[in-house]
C-alpha positions in Angstrom: 356.4 138.4 -37.0 355.2 136.4 -40.0 354.3 137.9 -43.3 351.3 136.7 -45.3 349.2 137.9 -48.2 345.8 139.5 -47.4 343.3 138.8 -50.2 341.0 141.6 -49.1 343.7 144.3 -48.9 345.6 142.8 -51.9 349.0 143.3 -50.2 351.5 141.5 -48.0 350.9 142.2 -44.3 352.5 141.2 -41.0 350.1 138.7 -39.4 349.0 139.3 -35.8 347.8 136.5 -33.4 349.8 133.9 -35.4 349.3 130.2 -34.7 351.4 127.3 -36.0 349.2 124.6 -37.5 349.8 121.3 -39.4 348.0 120.5 -42.6 346.4 117.1 -43.2 349.4 116.0 -45.3 351.8 116.9 -42.4 353.2 120.1 -43.8 353.6 123.1 -41.4 351.5 126.3 -41.9 350.8 129.5 -40.1 347.5 131.3 -39.7 346.8 134.7 -38.3 344.8 137.9 -38.7 345.4 140.9 -41.0 346.0 144.0 -38.7 344.3 146.4 -41.2 341.0 144.7 -42.0 340.7 141.7 -39.6 340.5 139.1 -42.3 342.0 135.6 -41.7 345.5 135.3 -43.4 347.1 131.9 -44.1 350.6 130.9 -45.1 351.8 127.5 -46.0 355.3 126.5 -45.0 355.8 128.1 -41.7 
């Protein structure tokens, strides 16, 4: 699983329902959902 920072919980969480995306500039990123509060979590660079 991928780890990201949840702004609402103010801590690092393991993302669930992760999805690999590509930014406009071509760099890879990962987006998912915080398992605790359900907020979207985003991580640049894989």
